[in-house]
C-alpha positions as CSV (number, residue, x, y, z in Angstrom):
1,X,32.1,-31.1,29.3
2,X,31.2,-30.6,25.7
3,X,29.8,-27.5,24.1
4,X,26.0,-27.2,24.1
5,X,24.1,-24.7,22.1
6,X,21.4,-22.3,23.4
7,X,18.9,-20.2,21.5
8,X,19.6,-16.6,21.2
9,X,17.5,-13.6,22.2
10,X,15.8,-12.2,19.1
11,X,18.8,-10.2,17.8
12,X,21.8,-11.6,19.7
13,X,24.0,-14.5,18.8
14,X,23.2,-17.9,20.0
15,X,25.6,-18.2,23.0
16,X,27.4,-21.4,23.7
17,X,28.4,-22.8,27.1
18,X,30.2,-25.6,28.8
19,X,28.0,-28.2,30.4
20,X,24.9,-26.0,30.1
21,X,26.6,-22.9,31.7
22,X,27.1,-19.7,29.7
23,X,30.7,-18.6,29.1
24,X,31.9,-15.9,31.5
25,X,31.8,-12.9,29.2
26,X,29.2,-11.0,27.2
27,X,29.0,-9.0,24.1
28,X,28.5,-5.3,24.7
29,X,24.9,-4.2,23.8
30,X,24.8,-3.2,20.1
31,X,28.2,-4.6,19.4
32,X,29.0,-7.2,16.8
33,X,32.7,-7.3,17.5
34,X,34.2,-9.6,20.1
35,X,38.0,-9.4,20.6
36,X,39.8,-12.0,18.6
37,X,43.5,-12.7,18.9
38,X,43.3,-14.3,15.5
39,X,42.0,-11.1,13.8
40,X,43.8,-8.5,16.0
41,X,47.2,-10.0,15.3
42,X,46.3,-11.2,11.8
43,X,47.2,-14.7,12.7
44,X,47.0,-17.6,10.3
45,X,43.6,-19.1,10.2
46,X,43.6,-22.5,12.1
47,X,43.7,-25.2,9.5
48,X,41.2,-28.0,9.5
49,X,40.0,-30.9,7.5
50,X,36.3,-31.7,7.8
51,X,33.7,-33.8,6.0
52,X,31.8,-32.0,3.3
53,X,28.1,-32.2,3.6
54,X,26.5,-34.5,0.9
55,X,25.0,-31.9,-1.5
56,X,28.5,-30.5,-2.1
57,X,30.6,-33.7,-2.4
58,X,30.3,-34.0,-6.2
59,X,31.9,-30.6,-6.7
60,X,34.2,-30.5,-3.7
61,X,35.1,-34.1,-2.7
62,X,34.6,-35.9,0.5
63,X,36.6,-33.6,2.8
64,X,37.6,-30.0,2.7
65,X,41.1,-28.9,4.0
66,X,41.0,-25.1,4.5
67,X,44.7,-24.5,3.8
68,X,44.4,-26.0,0.3
69,X,42.0,-23.2,-0.5
70,X,44.3,-20.3,0.4
71,X,45.1,-18.0,-2.6
72,X,41.8,-16.1,-2.6
73,X,39.8,-14.5,0.2
74,X,37.5,-16.8,2.3
75,X,34.4,-16.0,4.2
76,X,34.1,-18.7,6.9
77,X,30.7,-18.8,8.4
78,X,29.8,-20.9,11.5
79,X,26.1,-21.8,11.6
80,X,23.5,-24.3,12.9
81,X,19.9,-25.1,11.9
82,X,18.8,-24.4,15.5
83,X,20.1,-20.8,15.5
84,X,17.5,-18.1,14.6
85,X,20.0,-15.4,13.5
86,X,21.7,-18.1,11.2
87,X,18.3,-18.6,9.6
88,X,17.9,-14.9,9.0
89,X,21.3,-14.3,7.5
90,X,21.4,-17.5,5.3
91,X,19.5,-15.9,2.2
92,X,21.8,-12.9,2.3
93,X,25.0,-15.1,2.4
94,X,23.7,-17.1,-0.5
95,X,23.0,-13.9,-2.5
96,X,26.5,-12.6,-1.9
97,X,28.1,-15.9,-2.7
98,X,26.4,-15.9,-6.0
99,X,27.5,-12.4,-6.7
100,X,31.1,-12.8,-5.6
101,X,31.9,-16.5,-6.1
102,X,34.5,-15.7,-8.7
103,X,36.4,-13.5,-6.3
104,X,35.7,-14.9,-2.7
105,X,35.1,-18.4,-1.4
106,X,32.3,-18.7,1.0
107,X,32.5,-21.8,3.3
108,X,29.8,-22.8,5.8
109,X,30.8,-24.7,9.0
110,X,27.7,-26.5,10.4
111,X,28.4,-26.4,14.1
112,X,27.1,-28.9,16.7
113,X,24.1,-30.0,14.5
114,X,22.8,-33.2,13.1
115,X,23.4,-34.0,9.5
116,X,19.6,-34.3,8.9
117,X,18.9,-30.9,10.3
118,X,21.8,-29.3,8.4
119,X,20.6,-30.8,5.1
120,X,17.0,-29.5,5.7
121,X,18.5,-26.0,6.4
122,X,20.6,-26.2,3.2
123,X,17.5,-27.2,1.1
124,X,15.3,-24.6,2.8
125,X,17.6,-21.7,1.9
126,X,19.0,-23.2,-1.4
127,X,22.6,-22.8,-0.2
128,X,25.0,-23.4,-3.0
129,X,28.3,-22.5,-1.3
130,X,30.0,-25.5,0.3
131,X,29.4,-26.4,3.9
132,X,31.3,-28.8,6.1
133,X,30.2,-30.7,9.3
134,X,31.7,-29.9,12.7
135,X,29.4,-31.9,14.9
136,X,31.5,-31.8,18.0
137,X,32.5,-28.2,17.6
138,X,36.3,-28.9,17.6
139,X,37.0,-26.4,14.8
140,X,34.8,-23.8,16.5
141,X,36.9,-24.2,19.6
142,X,40.1,-23.6,17.5
143,X,38.5,-20.4,16.2
144,X,37.3,-19.3,19.7
145,X,33.6,-19.3,18.5
146,X,31.5,-17.8,21.2
147,X,28.0,-17.9,19.6
148,X,26.3,-18.4,16.3
149,X,26.4,-17.2,13.7
150,X,30.1,-16.2,13.7
151,X,32.0,-15.3,10.5
152,X,35.7,-15.0,9.9
153,X,37.2,-13.1,7.0
154,X,40.4,-14.7,5.8
155,X,42.8,-13.0,3.3
156,X,44.4,-14.8,0.4
157,X,47.5,-15.5,2.5
158,X,45.4,-17.4,5.0
159,X,45.4,-14.8,7.8
160,X,42.3,-13.8,9.7
161,X,41.5,-10.2,8.9
162,X,38.2,-9.8,10.9
163,X,35.7,-11.7,13.0
164,X,32.0,-10.8,13.1
165,X,29.8,-12.2,15.9
166,X,26.1,-12.4,15.3
167,X,23.9,-11.9,12.2
168,X,25.6,-10.2,9.3
169,X,23.7,-7.4,7.6
170,X,24.4,-6.5,4.0
171,X,26.3,-3.3,4.9
172,X,28.6,-5.3,7.3
173,X,29.4,-8.0,4.7
174,X,30.0,-5.3,2.1
175,X,32.5,-3.6,4.4
176,X,34.4,-6.8,5.2
177,X,34.5,-7.7,1.5
178,X,36.0,-4.4,0.6
179,X,38.9,-5.1,3.0
180,X,39.5,-8.5,1.4
181,X,39.2,-7.6,-2.3
182,X,41.8,-5.7,-4.3
């Protein structure tokens, strides 16, 4: 079966499941960390090439290949328009992108969404950092995405340094950025 999205409880990530069934594990109450082999072992970030959403094509081209962007830190955020926590964190991500864009690349991965809904979300929140489309969730599977939003912090060498499950708060993002920046 394919991934299907489900709405989150008010402050929890939007869990994903196979064929409408929830995955067989939970996030501990109050926790934003979910074990990640990628982060625990500082593994290379799985490479991907995905189509760039239309508002970003003039500046970024038709497709984005992650490995071509290594050399500076990357904040890789998986999101969807149907995800309430994604909607809450979007303005903060945009503000931090504007503040740190000369030092850190923010990339959005629109996960299991329609292009029309993704474009409405981008317009609503005025997102200027590039986003790519992952309509079938294949890249999310490679990263072990459990729920949305999920954010991966990748060092300049292309290794995953941390994974955050659920809505990022400013203090969380600042802490992760401190570990990525010299």
